[in-house]
CHARMM-style PDB file with segment names, atoms N, HN, CA, C and O in Angstrom:
ATOM      1  N   MET     1     119.198  97.529  75.270  1.00  0.00      PROA
ATOM      2  CA  MET     1     118.824  98.758  75.912  1.00  0.00      PROA
ATOM      3  C   MET     1     120.049  99.662  75.743  1.00  0.00      PROA
ATOM      4  O   MET     1     121.187  99.227  75.915  1.00  0.00      PROA
ATOM      5  N   ALA     2     119.758 101.090  75.361  1.00  0.00      PROA
ATOM      6  HN  ALA     2     118.833 101.444  75.221  1.00  0.00      PROA
ATOM      7  CA  ALA     2     120.790 101.933  75.114  1.00  0.00      PROA
ATOM      8  C   ALA     2     121.812 102.208  76.145  1.00  0.00      PROA
ATOM      9  O   ALA     2     121.429 102.133  77.312  1.00  0.00      PROA
ATOM     10  N   ALA     3     122.910 102.480  75.943  1.00  0.00      PROA
ATOM     11  HN  ALA     3     123.222 102.541  74.995  1.00  0.00      PROA
ATOM     12  CA  ALA     3     123.957 102.721  77.083  1.00  0.00      PROA
ATOM     13  C   ALA     3     123.418 103.944  77.980  1.00  0.00      PROA
ATOM     14  O   ALA     3     123.680 103.918  79.183  1.00  0.00      PROA
ATOM     15  N   GLU     4     122.773 104.876  77.516  1.00  0.00      PROA
ATOM     16  HN  GLU     4     122.561 104.897  76.539  1.00  0.00      PROA
ATOM     17  CA  GLU     4     122.117 105.941  78.393  1.00  0.00      PROA
ATOM     18  C   GLU     4     121.153 105.343  79.464  1.00  0.00      PROA
ATOM     19  O   GLU     4     121.163 105.658  80.654  1.00  0.00      PROA
ATOM     20  N   HSD     5     120.375 104.497  78.916  1.00  0.00      PROA
ATOM     21  HN  HSD     5     120.367 104.242  77.950  1.00  0.00      PROA
ATOM     22  CA  HSD     5     119.269 103.806  79.815  1.00  0.00      PROA
ATOM     23  C   HSD     5     120.037 102.829  80.769  1.00  0.00      PROA
ATOM     24  O   HSD     5     119.648 102.690  81.929  1.00  0.00      PROA
ATOM     25  N   GLN     6     120.928 102.274  80.374  1.00  0.00      PROA
ATOM     26  HN  GLN     6     121.244 102.387  79.432  1.00  0.00      PROA
ATOM     27  CA  GLN     6     121.810 101.271  81.321  1.00  0.00      PROA
ATOM     28  C   GLN     6     122.466 102.075  82.374  1.00  0.00      PROA
ATOM     29  O   GLN     6     122.625 101.568  83.484  1.00  0.00      PROA
ATOM     30  N   ARG     7     122.846 103.229  82.142  1.00  0.00      PROA
ATOM     31  HN  ARG     7     122.717 103.641  81.240  1.00  0.00      PROA
ATOM     32  CA  ARG     7     123.582 104.117  83.101  1.00  0.00      PROA
ATOM     33  C   ARG     7     122.377 104.455  84.243  1.00  0.00      PROA
ATOM     34  O   ARG     7     122.468 104.266  85.456  1.00  0.00      PROA
ATOM     35  N   THR     8     121.385 104.932  83.607  1.00  0.00      PROA
ATOM     36  HN  THR     8     121.311 105.085  82.621  1.00  0.00      PROA
ATOM     37  CA  THR     8     120.319 105.311  84.505  1.00  0.00      PROA
ATOM     38  C   THR     8     119.687 104.177  85.419  1.00  0.00      PROA
ATOM     39  O   THR     8     119.460 104.390  86.610  1.00  0.00      PROA
ATOM     40  N   VAL     9     119.422 102.996  84.824  1.00  0.00      PROA
ATOM     41  HN  VAL     9     119.607 102.823  83.856  1.00  0.00      PROA
ATOM     42  CA  VAL     9     119.014 101.945  85.552  1.00  0.00      PROA
ATOM     43  C   VAL     9     119.945 101.384  86.607  1.00  0.00      PROA
ATOM     44  O   VAL     9     119.523 100.891  87.654  1.00  0.00      PROA
ATOM     45  N   GLY    10     121.404 101.490  86.249  1.00  0.00      PROA
ATOM     46  HN  GLY    10     121.747 101.890  85.399  1.00  0.00      PROA
ATOM     47  CA  GLY    10     122.532 101.199  87.117  1.00  0.00      PROA
ATOM     48  C   GLY    10     122.505 102.146  88.335  1.00  0.00      PROA
ATOM     49  O   GLY    10     122.723 101.711  89.465  1.00  0.00      PROA
ATOM     50  N   ALA    11     122.230 103.464  88.091  1.00  0.00      PROA
ATOM     51  HN  ALA    11     122.053 103.817  87.172  1.00  0.00      PROA
ATOM     52  CA  ALA    11     122.316 104.393  89.054  1.00  0.00      PROA
ATOM     53  C   ALA    11     121.062 104.159  90.157  1.00  0.00      PROA
ATOM     54  O   ALA    11     121.233 104.299  91.368  1.00  0.00      PROA
ATOM     55  N   VAL    12     119.859 103.807  89.586  1.00  0.00      PROA
ATOM     56  HN  VAL    12     119.720 103.693  88.602  1.00  0.00      PROA
ATOM     57  CA  VAL    12     118.749 103.680  90.459  1.00  0.00      PROA
ATOM     58  C   VAL    12     119.008 102.467  91.293  1.00  0.00      PROA
ATOM     59  O   VAL    12     118.805 102.509  92.507  1.00  0.00      PROA
ATOM     60  N   MET    13     119.497 101.269  90.635  1.00  0.00      PROA
ATOM     61  HN  MET    13     119.662 101.236  89.650  1.00  0.00      PROA
ATOM     62  CA  MET    13     119.767 100.042  91.182  1.00  0.00      PROA
ATOM     63  C   MET    13     120.737 100.183  92.443  1.00  0.00      PROA
ATOM     64  O   MET    13     120.545  99.589  93.504  1.00  0.00      PROA
ATOM     65  N   ASP    14     121.682 100.949  92.218  1.00  0.00      PROA
ATOM     66  HN  ASP    14     121.838 101.432  91.357  1.00  0.00      PROA
ATOM     67  CA  ASP    14     122.697 101.356  93.234  1.00  0.00      PROA
ATOM     68  C   ASP    14     122.121 101.909  94.457  1.00  0.00      PROA
ATOM     69  O   ASP    14     122.403 101.470  95.571  1.00  0.00      PROA
ATOM     70  N   GLY    15     121.278 102.917  94.236  1.00  0.00      PROA
ATOM     71  HN  GLY    15     121.049 103.273  93.330  1.00  0.00      PROA
ATOM     72  CA  GLY    15     120.544 103.608  95.301  1.00  0.00      PROA
ATOM     73  C   GLY    15     119.634 102.519  95.946  1.00  0.00      PROA
ATOM     74  O   GLY    15     119.612 102.496  97.177  1.00  0.00      PROA
ATOM     75  N   LEU    16     118.921 101.661  95.297  1.00  0.00      PROA
ATOM     76  HN  LEU    16     118.939 101.680  94.298  1.00  0.00      PROA
ATOM     77  CA  LEU    16     118.108 100.694  95.838  1.00  0.00      PROA
ATOM     78  C   LEU    16     118.840  99.689  96.715  1.00  0.00      PROA
ATOM     79  O   LEU    16     118.355  99.264  97.763  1.00  0.00      PROA
ATOM     80  N   VAL    17     120.136  99.294  96.198  1.00  0.00      PROA
ATOM     81  HN  VAL    17     120.530  99.639  95.346  1.00  0.00      PROA
ATOM     82  CA  VAL    17     120.925  98.510  96.972  1.00  0.00      PROA
ATOM     83  C   VAL    17     121.430  99.020  98.295  1.00  0.00      PROA
ATOM     84  O   VAL    17     121.529  98.304  99.291  1.00  0.00      PROA
ATOM     85  N   ASP    18     121.761 100.371  98.247  1.00  0.00      PROA
ATOM     86  HN  ASP    18     121.679 100.953  97.438  1.00  0.00      PROA
ATOM     87  CA  ASP    18     122.164 101.150  99.296  1.00  0.00      PROA
ATOM     88  C   ASP    18     121.080 101.093 100.438  1.00  0.00      PROA
ATOM     89  O   ASP    18     121.368 100.742 101.582  1.00  0.00      PROA
ATOM     90  N   LEU    19     119.946 101.422 100.089  1.00  0.00      PROA
ATOM     91  HN  LEU    19     119.711 101.707  99.159  1.00  0.00      PROA
ATOM     92  CA  LEU    19     118.732 101.478 100.761  1.00  0.00      PROA
ATOM     93  C   LEU    19     118.445 100.118 101.468  1.00  0.00      PROA
ATOM     94  O   LEU    19     118.299 100.093 102.690  1.00  0.00      PROA
ATOM     95  N   ALA    20     118.368  99.056 100.758  1.00  0.00      PROA
ATOM     96  HN  ALA    20     118.486  99.076  99.765  1.00  0.00      PROA
ATOM     97  CA  ALA    20     118.235  97.603 101.126  1.00  0.00      PROA
ATOM     98  C   ALA    20     119.408  97.298 102.229  1.00  0.00      PROA
ATOM     99  O   ALA    20     119.178  96.573 103.197  1.00  0.00      PROA
ATOM    100  N   SER    21     120.501  97.821 102.037  1.00  0.00      PROA
ATOM    101  HN  SER    21     120.687  98.410 101.251  1.00  0.00      PROA
ATOM    102  CA  SER    21     121.719  97.470 102.857  1.00  0.00      PROA
ATOM    103  C   SER    21     121.314  97.957 104.381  1.00  0.00      PROA
ATOM    104  O   SER    21     121.661  97.354 105.396  1.00  0.00      PROA
ATOM    105  N   MET    22     120.541  99.120 104.355  1.00  0.00      PROA
ATOM    106  HN  MET    22     120.259  99.610 103.530  1.00  0.00      PROA
ATOM    107  CA  MET    22     120.136  99.679 105.608  1.00  0.00      PROA
ATOM    108  C   MET    22     119.007  99.420 106.199  1.00  0.00      PROA
ATOM    109  O   MET    22     118.685  99.939 107.268  1.00  0.00      PROA
ATOM    110  N   GLY    23     118.126  98.392 105.407  1.00  0.00      PROA
ATOM    111  HN  GLY    23     118.387  97.970 104.538  1.00  0.00      PROA
ATOM    112  CA  GLY    23     116.835  97.835 105.692  1.00  0.00      PROA
ATOM    113  C   GLY    23     115.893  98.918 105.502  1.00  0.00      PROA
ATOM    114  O   GLY    23     115.101  99.142 106.417  1.00  0.00      PROA
ATOM    115  N   ILE    24     115.857  99.663 104.396  1.00  0.00      PROA
ATOM    116  HN  ILE    24     116.501  99.481 103.653  1.00  0.00      PROA
ATOM    117  CA  ILE    24     114.985 100.596 104.081  1.00  0.00      PROA
ATOM    118  C   ILE    24     114.397 100.484 102.800  1.00  0.00      PROA
ATOM    119  O   ILE    24     115.139 100.276 101.840  1.00  0.00      PROA
ATOM    120  N   ASP    25     112.935 100.610 102.610  1.00  0.00      PROA
ATOM    121  HN  ASP    25     112.333 100.779 103.390  1.00  0.00      PROA
ATOM    122  CA  ASP    25     112.380 100.412 101.246  1.00  0.00      PROA
ATOM    123  C   ASP    25     111.910 101.846 100.923  1.00  0.00      PROA
ATOM    124  O   ASP    25     111.206 102.449 101.733  1.00  0.00      PROA
ATOM    125  N   PRO    26     112.328 102.461  99.628  1.00  0.00      PROA
ATOM    126  CA  PRO    26     112.015 103.831  99.316  1.00  0.00      PROA
ATOM    127  C   PRO    26     110.417 104.081  99.437  1.00  0.00      PROA
ATOM    128  O   PRO    26     110.083 105.248  99.639  1.00  0.00      PROA
ATOM    129  N   LYS    27     109.469 103.173  99.341  1.00  0.00      PROA
ATOM    130  HN  LYS    27     109.740 102.225  99.177  1.00  0.00      PROA
ATOM    131  CA  LYS    27     108.139 103.579  99.438  1.00  0.00      PROA
ATOM    132  C   LYS    27     107.620 103.356 100.851  1.00  0.00      PROA
ATOM    133  O   LYS    27     106.922 104.195 101.420  1.00  0.00      PROA
ATOM    134  N   ASP    28     107.993 102.156 101.421  1.00  0.00      PROA
ATOM    135  HN  ASP    28     108.560 101.474 100.959  1.00  0.00      PROA
ATOM    136  CA  ASP    28     107.183 101.609 102.624  1.00  0.00      PROA
ATOM    137  C   ASP    28     107.940 101.670 103.924  1.00  0.00      PROA
ATOM    138  O   ASP    28     107.444 101.162 104.930  1.00  0.00      PROA
ATOM    139  N   GLY    29     109.162 102.288 103.961  1.00  0.00      PROA
ATOM    140  HN  GLY    29     109.565 102.700 103.144  1.00  0.00      PROA
ATOM    141  CA  GLY    29     109.818 102.288 105.173  1.00  0.00      PROA
ATOM    142  C   GLY    29     110.707 101.191 105.617  1.00  0.00      PROA
ATOM    143  O   GLY    29     111.575 100.780 104.848  1.00  0.00      PROA
ATOM    144  N   SER    30     110.561 100.697 106.769  1.00  0.00      PROA
ATOM    145  HN  SER    30     109.855 101.031 107.394  1.00  0.00      PROA
ATOM    146  CA  SER    30     111.583  99.579 107.064  1.00  0.00      PROA
ATOM    147  C   SER    30     111.266  98.167 106.436  1.00  0.00      PROA
ATOM    148  O   SER    30     110.129  97.698 106.482  1.00  0.00      PROA
ATOM    149  N   LEU    31     112.343  97.504 105.838  1.00  0.00      PROA
ATOM    150  HN  LEU    31     113.267  97.885 105.801  1.00  0.00      PROA
ATOM    151  CA  LEU    31     112.134  96.237 105.458  1.00  0.00      PROA
ATOM    152  C   LEU    31     112.036  95.171 106.510  1.00  0.00      PROA
ATOM    153  O   LEU    31     111.584  94.042 106.318  1.00  0.00      PROA
ATOM    154  N   TYR    32     112.466  95.600 107.545  1.00  0.00      PROA
ATOM    155  HN  TYR    32     112.834  96.517 107.702  1.00  0.00      PROA
ATOM    156  CA  TYR    32     112.305  94.632 108.896  1.00  0.00      PROA
ATOM    157  C   TYR    32     110.991  94.483 109.268  1.00  0.00      PROA
ATOM    158  O   TYR    32     110.691  93.441 109.851  1.00  0.00      PROA
ATOM    159  N   GLU    33     110.021  95.431 109.020  1.00  0.00      PROA
ATOM    160  HN  GLU    33     110.265  96.277 108.546  1.00  0.00      PROA
ATOM    161  CA  GLU    33     108.755  95.317 109.538  1.00  0.00      PROA
ATOM    162  C   GLU    33     107.799  94.720 108.456  1.00  0.00      PROA
ATOM    163  O   GLU    33     106.638  94.435 108.750  1.00  0.00      PROA
ATOM    164  N   ASP    34     108.260  94.551 107.300  1.00  0.00      PROA
ATOM    165  HN  ASP    34     109.203  94.782 107.061  1.00  0.00      PROA
ATOM    166  CA  ASP    34     107.354  93.997 106.212  1.00  0.00      PROA
ATOM    167  C   ASP    34     107.052  92.655 106.367  1.00  0.00      PROA
ATOM    168  O   ASP    34     107.923  91.813 106.588  1.00  0.00      PROA
ATOM    169  N   PRO    35     105.685  92.361 106.248  1.00  0.00      PROA
ATOM    170  CA  PRO    35     105.168  91.103 106.516  1.00  0.00      PROA
ATOM    171  C   PRO    35     105.601  90.086 105.252  1.00  0.00      PROA
ATOM    172  O   PRO    35     105.652  88.870 105.435  1.00  0.00      PROA
ATOM    173  N   SER    36     105.878  90.636 104.083  1.00  0.00      PROA
ATOM    174  HN  SER    36     105.837  91.624 103.935  1.00  0.00      PROA
ATOM    175  CA  SER    36     106.240  89.930 102.930  1.00  0.00      PROA
ATOM    176  C   SER    36     107.528  90.433 102.271  1.00  0.00      PROA
ATOM    177  O   SER    36     107.571  90.891 101.129  1.00  0.00      PROA
ATOM    178  N   PRO    37     108.612  90.299 103.128  1.00  0.00      PROA
ATOM    179  CA  PRO    37     109.989  91.038 102.693  1.00  0.00      PROA
ATOM    180  C   PRO    37     110.377  90.713 101.280  1.00  0.00      PROA
ATOM    181  O   PRO    37     111.007  91.541 100.620  1.00  0.00      PROA
ATOM    182  N   MET    38     110.034  89.553 100.786  1.00  0.00      PROA
ATOM    183  HN  MET    38     109.523  88.881 101.322  1.00  0.00      PROA
ATOM    184  CA  MET    38     110.664  89.038  99.230  1.00  0.00      PROA
ATOM    185  C   MET    38     109.760  89.377  98.207  1.00  0.00      PROA
ATOM    186  O   MET    38     110.005  89.081  97.037  1.00  0.00      PROA
ATOM    187  N   ARG    39     108.559  90.075  98.598  1.00  0.00      PROA
ATOM    188  HN  ARG    39     108.359  90.315  99.548  1.00  0.00      PROA
ATOM    189  CA  ARG    39     107.509  90.430  97.561  1.00  0.00      PROA
ATOM    190  C   ARG    39     108.164  91.173  96.414  1.00  0.00      PROA
ATOM    191  O   ARG    39     109.288  91.655  96.548  1.00  0.00      PROA
ATOM    192  N   LEU    40     107.383  91.286  95.137  1.00  0.00      PROA
ATOM    193  HN  LEU    40     106.470  90.895  95.027  1.00  0.00      PROA
ATOM    194  CA  LEU    40     108.066  92.099  94.082  1.00  0.00      PROA
ATOM    195  C   LEU    40     107.627  93.533  94.343  1.00  0.00      PROA
ATOM    196  O   LEU    40     106.454  93.871  94.502  1.00  0.00      PROA
ATOM    197  N   ARG    41     108.665  94.332  94.373  1.00  0.00      PROA
ATOM    198  HN  ARG    41     109.618  94.058  94.245  1.00  0.00      PROA
ATOM    199  CA  ARG    41     108.457  95.865  94.626  1.00  0.00      PROA
ATOM    200  C   ARG    41     108.675  96.537  93.302  1.00  0.00      PROA
ATOM    201  O   ARG    41     109.230  96.000  92.344  1.00  0.00      PROA
ATOM    202  N   THR    42     108.191  97.759  93.327  1.00  0.00      PROA
ATOM    203  HN  THR    42     107.740  98.195  94.105  1.00  0.00      PROA
ATOM    204  CA  THR    42     108.253  98.782  92.008  1.00  0.00      PROA
ATOM    205  C   THR    42     108.949  99.966  92.470  1.00  0.00      PROA
ATOM    206  O   THR    42     108.869 100.341  93.640  1.00  0.00      PROA
ATOM    207  N   TYR    43     109.638 100.573  91.575  1.00  0.00      PROA
ATOM    208  HN  TYR    43     109.703 100.269  90.625  1.00  0.00      PROA
ATOM    209  CA  TYR    43     110.294 102.002  91.704  1.00  0.00      PROA
ATOM    210  C   TYR    43     109.966 102.654  90.407  1.00  0.00      PROA
ATOM    211  O   TYR    43     110.145 102.059  89.345  1.00  0.00      PROA
ATOM    212  N   GLU    44     109.512 103.804  90.465  1.00  0.00      PROA
ATOM    213  HN  GLU    44     109.366 104.288  91.329  1.00  0.00      PROA
ATOM    214  CA  GLU    44     109.318 104.581  89.238  1.00  0.00      PROA
ATOM    215  C   GLU    44     109.665 105.942  89.370  1.00  0.00      PROA
ATOM    216  O   GLU    44     109.584 106.499  90.465  1.00  0.00      PROA
ATOM    217  N   ASP    45     110.084 106.589  88.245  1.00  0.00      PROA
ATOM    218  HN  ASP    45     110.150 106.137  87.356  1.00  0.00      PROA
ATOM    219  CA  ASP    45     110.104 108.019  88.331  1.00  0.00      PROA
ATOM    220  C   ASP    45     109.759 108.557  86.810  1.00  0.00      PROA
ATOM    221  O   ASP    45     109.092 107.896  86.015  1.00  0.00      PROA
ATOM    222  N   GLU    46     110.288 109.795  86.538  1.00  0.00      PROA
ATOM    223  HN  GLU    46     110.830 110.333  87.184  1.00  0.00      PROA
ATOM    224  CA  GLU    46     109.775 110.319  85.151  1.00  0.00      PROA
ATOM    225  C   GLU    46     110.406 109.709  83.822  1.00  0.00      PROA
ATOM    226  O   GLU    46     110.031 109.952  82.675  1.00  0.00      PROA
ATOM    227  N   HSD    47     111.433 108.872  84.213  1.00  0.00      PROA
ATOM    228  HN  HSD    47     111.737 108.675  85.145  1.00  0.00      PROA
ATOM    229  CA  HSD    47     112.269 108.290  83.111  1.00  0.00      PROA
ATOM    230  C   HSD    47     112.035 106.693  83.045  1.00  0.00      PROA
ATOM    231  O   HSD    47     112.243 106.133  81.969  1.00  0.00      PROA
ATOM    232  N   LEU    48     111.628 105.976  84.112  1.00  0.00      PROA
ATOM    233  HN  LEU    48     111.459 106.431  84.987  1.00  0.00      PROA
ATOM    234  CA  LEU    48     111.478 104.579  84.161  1.00  0.00      PROA
ATOM    235  C   LEU    48     110.666 104.014  84.983  1.00  0.00      PROA
ATOM    236  O   LEU    48     110.170 104.692  85.884  1.00  0.00      PROA
ATOM    237  N   MET    49     110.375 102.717  84.852  1.00  0.00      PROA
ATOM    238  HN  MET    49     110.778 102.167  84.120  1.00  0.00      PROA
ATOM    239  CA  MET    49     109.609 102.042  85.991  1.00  0.00      PROA
ATOM    240  C   MET    49     110.337 100.658  86.110  1.00  0.00      PROA
ATOM    241  O   MET    49     110.630 100.055  85.078  1.00  0.00      PROA
ATOM    242  N   LEU    50     110.607 100.189  87.227  1.00  0.00      PROA
ATOM    243  HN  LEU    50     110.369 100.679  88.066  1.00  0.00      PROA
ATOM    244  CA  LEU    50     111.237  98.842  87.378  1.00  0.00      PROA
ATOM    245  C   LEU    50     110.886  98.101  88.541  1.00  0.00      PROA
ATOM    246  O   LEU    50     110.706  98.650  89.628  1.00  0.00      PROA
ATOM    247  N   TRP    51     110.774  96.793  88.344  1.00  0.00      PROA
ATOM    248  HN  TRP    51     110.920  96.347  87.461  1.00  0.00      PROA
ATOM    249  CA  TRP    51     110.336  95.825  89.420  1.00  0.00      PROA
ATOM    250  C   TRP    51     111.712  95.158  90.015  1.00  0.00      PROA
ATOM    251  O   TRP    51     112.652  94.917  89.257  1.00  0.00      PROA
ATOM    252  N   TYR    52     111.760  94.932  91.137  1.00  0.00      PROA
ATOM    253  HN  TYR    52     110.997  95.128  91.753  1.00  0.00      PROA
ATOM    254  CA  TYR    52     112.736  94.417  91.694  1.00  0.00      PROA
ATOM    255  C   TYR    52     112.331  93.581  93.065  1.00  0.00      PROA
ATOM    256  O   TYR    52     111.229  93.667  93.605  1.00  0.00      PROA
ATOM    257  N   GLN    53     113.387  92.788  93.510  1.00  0.00      PROA
ATOM    258  HN  GLN    53     114.283  92.719  93.071  1.00  0.00      PROA
ATOM    259  CA  GLN    53     113.037  91.946  94.654  1.00  0.00      PROA
ATOM    260  C   GLN    53     114.082  92.079  95.700  1.00  0.00      PROA
ATOM    261  O   GLN    53     115.224  91.911  95.274  1.00  0.00      PROA
ATOM    262  N   THR    54     113.963  92.352  97.018  1.00  0.00      PROA
ATOM    263  HN  THR    54     113.035  92.488  97.364  1.00  0.00      PROA
ATOM    264  CA  THR    54     114.957  92.088  97.838  1.00  0.00      PROA
ATOM    265  C   THR    54     114.886  90.816  98.665  1.00  0.00      PROA
ATOM    266  O   THR    54     113.901  90.393  99.270  1.00  0.00      PROA
ATOM    267  N   ILE    55     116.193  90.237  98.582  1.00  0.00      PROA
ATOM    268  HN  ILE    55     116.993  90.581  98.090  1.00  0.00      PROA
ATOM    269  CA  ILE    55     116.355  89.017  99.458  1.00  0.00      PROA
ATOM    270  C   ILE    55     117.343  89.188 100.631  1.00  0.00      PROA
ATOM    271  O   ILE    55     118.528  88.869 100.541  1.00  0.00      PROA
ATOM    272  N   PRO    56     116.816  89.677 101.664  1.00  0.00      PROA
ATOM    273  CA  PRO    56     117.606  89.804 102.944  1.00  0.00      PROA
ATOM    274  C   PRO    56     118.737  88.703 103.309  1.00  0.00      PROA
ATOM    275  O   PRO    56     119.928  88.919 103.536  1.00  0.00      PROA
ATOM    276  N   HSD    57     118.099  87.556 103.304  1.00  0.00      PROA
ATOM    277  HN  HSD    57     117.132  87.380 103.120  1.00  0.00      PROA
ATOM    278  CA  HSD    57     118.975  86.479 103.788  1.00  0.00      PROA
ATOM    279  C   HSD    57     120.229  86.199 102.865  1.00  0.00      PROA
ATOM    280  O   HSD    57     121.223  85.582 103.247  1.00  0.00      PROA
ATOM    281  N   ARG    58     120.068  86.695 101.689  1.00  0.00      PROA
ATOM    282  HN  ARG    58     119.261  87.196 101.378  1.00  0.00      PROA
ATOM    283  CA  ARG    58     121.162  86.565 100.494  1.00  0.00      PROA
ATOM    284  C   ARG    58     121.830  87.620 100.323  1.00  0.00      PROA
ATOM    285  O   ARG    58     122.827  87.623  99.600  1.00  0.00      PROA
ATOM    286  N   SER    59     121.372  88.756 100.993  1.00  0.00      PROA
ATOM    287  HN  SER    59     120.563  88.754 101.580  1.00  0.00      PROA
ATOM    288  CA  SER    59     122.186  90.295 100.857  1.00  0.00      PROA
ATOM    289  C   SER    59     122.067  90.658  99.460  1.00  0.00      PROA
ATOM    290  O   SER    59     123.013  91.247  98.936  1.00  0.00      PROA
ATOM    291  N   ARG    60     120.900  90.351  98.705  1.00  0.00      PROA
ATOM    292  HN  ARG    60     120.132  89.873  99.131  1.00  0.00      PROA
ATOM    293  CA  ARG    60     120.827  90.770  97.247  1.00  0.00      PROA
ATOM    294  C   ARG    60     119.502  91.654  96.954  1.00  0.00      PROA
ATOM    295  O   ARG    60     118.476  91.699  97.632  1.00  0.00      PROA
ATOM    296  N   VAL    61     119.792  92.309  95.817  1.00  0.00      PROA
ATOM    297  HN  VAL    61     120.626  92.273  95.267  1.00  0.00      PROA
ATOM    298  CA  VAL    61     118.617  92.936  95.297  1.00  0.00      PROA
ATOM    299  C   VAL    61     118.519  92.573  93.786  1.00  0.00      PROA
ATOM    300  O   VAL    61     119.367  92.994  92.999  1.00  0.00      PROA
ATOM    301  N   TYR    62     117.560  91.850  93.415  1.00  0.00      PROA
ATOM    302  HN  TYR    62     116.871  91.508  94.055  1.00  0.00      PROA
ATOM    303  CA  TYR    62     117.343  91.383  92.200  1.00  0.00      PROA
ATOM    304  C   TYR    62     116.445  92.260  91.219  1.00  0.00      PROA
ATOM    305  O   TYR    62     115.299  92.533  91.577  1.00  0.00      PROA
ATOM    306  N   LEU    63     116.895  92.680  90.077  1.00  0.00      PROA
ATOM    307  HN  LEU    63     117.826  92.459  89.786  1.00  0.00      PROA
ATOM    308  CA  LEU    63     116.247  93.570  89.031  1.00  0.00      PROA
ATOM    309  C   LEU    63     115.388  92.440  88.270  1.00  0.00      PROA
ATOM    310  O   LEU    63     115.921  91.464  87.742  1.00  0.00      PROA
ATOM    311  N   LYS    64     114.161  92.651  88.271  1.00  0.00      PROA
ATOM    312  HN  LYS    64     113.728  93.444  88.700  1.00  0.00      PROA
ATOM    313  CA  LYS    64     113.135  91.656  87.558  1.00  0.00      PROA
ATOM    314  C   LYS    64     112.742  92.139  86.197  1.00  0.00      PROA
ATOM    315  O   LYS    64     112.790  91.352  85.252  1.00  0.00      PROA
ATOM    316  N   ARG    65     112.330  93.468  86.019  1.00  0.00      PROA
ATOM    317  HN  ARG    65     112.291  94.107  86.786  1.00  0.00      PROA
ATOM    318  CA  ARG    65     111.891  93.961  84.728  1.00  0.00      PROA
ATOM    319  C   ARG    65     112.161  95.647  84.781  1.00  0.00      PROA
ATOM    320  O   ARG    65     112.179  96.295  85.827  1.00  0.00      PROA
ATOM    321  N   VAL    66     112.345  96.147  83.560  1.00  0.00      PROA
ATOM    322  HN  VAL    66     112.331  95.620  82.710  1.00  0.00      PROA
ATOM    323  CA  VAL    66     112.538  97.464  83.374  1.00  0.00      PROA
ATOM    324  C   VAL    66     111.493  97.899  82.203  1.00  0.00      PROA
ATOM    325  O   VAL    66     111.461  97.263  81.149  1.00  0.00      PROA
ATOM    326  N   ASN    67     110.552  99.127  82.464  1.00  0.00      PROA
ATOM    327  HN  ASN    67     110.578  99.643  83.320  1.00  0.00      PROA
ATOM    328  CA  ASN    67     109.981  99.858  81.318  1.00  0.00      PROA
ATOM    329  C   ASN    67     110.599 101.247  81.341  1.00  0.00      PROA
ATOM    330  O   ASN    67     110.851 101.916  82.342  1.00  0.00      PROA
ATOM    331  N   LEU    68     110.795 101.559  80.097  1.00  0.00      PROA
ATOM    332  HN  LEU    68     110.590 101.015  79.283  1.00  0.00      PROA
ATOM    333  CA  LEU    68     111.413 102.854  79.868  1.00  0.00      PROA
ATOM    334  C   LEU    68     110.173 103.804  79.355  1.00  0.00      PROA
ATOM    335  OT1 LEU    68     110.377 104.984  79.073  1.00  0.00      PROA
TER     336      LEU     68
END
């Protein structure tokens, strides 16, 4: 992956980690009310689409796949 794309993905992931630390999903609202909190989630904008997973008990957000 080109360095430019790595920076873009890194910036998006930083934002998703910040939201997850506050218990917020960018699409669905509260992570605390999600019946399947560890499900595979998607994020997309005009530059990329990525799949990620939040693991609250480990305080982690895992990047699973990126499409540019």
